[in-house]
C-alpha positions in Angstrom: 130.5 144.3 74.5 132.3 143.4 71.4 135.3 141.2 73.6 133.1 139.2 75.3 131.1 138.1 72.3 133.8 137.1 70.2 135.4 135.1 73.3 132.2 133.3 73.5 132.5 131.8 69.8 135.2 129.6 69.9 133.3 127.9 73.0 130.4 127.8 71.3 132.3 126.1 68.2 134.1 123.8 69.9 130.7 123.1 71.8 129.5 122.1 68.7 132.2 120.5 67.7 132.0 118.1 70.7 128.9 117.6 70.0 128.8 116.5 66.1 131.7 114.2 66.8 130.0 112.4 69.4 126.5 112.0 67.1 129.1 110.6 64.7 130.0 108.4 67.0 126.9 107.1 67.6 126.6 107.5 64.3 129.0 104.7 63.5 127.9 102.2 65.9 124.8 102.2 65.2 125.3 101.6 61.4 128.2 98.9 62.2 125.2 97.1 63.7 123.0 97.5 61.1 125.8 96.2 59.1 126.5 93.0 61.8 122.2 92.2 61.6 122.3 92.0 58.0 125.1 89.7 57.9 122.7 87.8 60.3 120.1 87.9 58.8 122.0 87.0 55.3 123.7 83.9 56.8 120.2 82.4 58.7 117.3 83.6 55.3 120.8 81.1 53.4 120.2 78.1 56.3 116.6 78.9 56.3 116.8 77.6 52.5 118.8 75.3 53.3 116.6 73.4 55.9 113.5 74.1 53.5 115.5 72.1 51.0 115.6 69.6 53.3 112.5 69.6 55.0 110.6 69.4 50.9 113.0 66.1 50.1 110.9 64.4 53.6 107.8 66.2 52.2 108.4 64.8 48.9 109.6 60.9 50.5 106.1 61.3 53.0 103.9 62.5 49.7 105.4 59.2 47.2 105.2 56.5 50.4 101.3 58.0 50.5 100.4 57.5 47.4 102.4 54.1 47.3 100.0 52.7 50.1 97.5 54.3 48.0 97.9 52.5 44.9 98.2 48.9 47.0 96.0 46.2 46.7 95.1 43.8 49.4 97.5 43.5 51.6 100.6 45.1 49.8 99.4 48.4 51.7 101.3 46.9 55.2 104.1 46.5 53.7 104.6 50.3 52.5 103.5 50.7 56.0 106.7 51.2 57.8 107.9 53.7 55.2 105.1 55.8 55.4 105.7 56.4 59.3 110.0 56.8 58.7 108.7 59.0 56.9 106.6 61.6 58.8 108.8 61.5 61.5 111.5 62.4 59.5 109.3 65.2 57.8 108.4 65.9 61.6 111.9 65.8 63.0 112.6 68.6 59.7 109.8 70.5 59.9 111.0 70.7 64.0 115.1 71.4 63.0 113.5 74.5 60.8 111.2 75.8 63.7 114.5 75.2 66.1 116.7 77.5 63.5 114.0 80.2 63.1 114.3 80.8 66.9 117.8 80.6 67.4 117.8 83.0 63.9 115.9 85.5 65.7 117.2 85.0 69.1 120.6 86.4 67.5 118.8 89.8 66.4 117.6 89.8 70.1 121.4 90.0 71.5 
């Protein structure tokens, strides 16, 4: 009976070692994926911040042109009309690019 006890122990130790090794491997894989996600998130955050600054400039340009129209007298506002419409289109495009960039950034995390 003593031999059975001791004979089984090395097998149990090996099973435990195999299990622990398997869990360590899986843990390392998850850690690597989390590190990759962190890197992608950092990149996406930087890109989003850059795009936001671009949109902010377009927004400021639009506000400036809108103020010019508000302050214009008589028919002079028509001179600013084309610039305002152009500024609006640039603002819309920049906002769309931010939205698309955000969608692409989220897609990176789904891979």
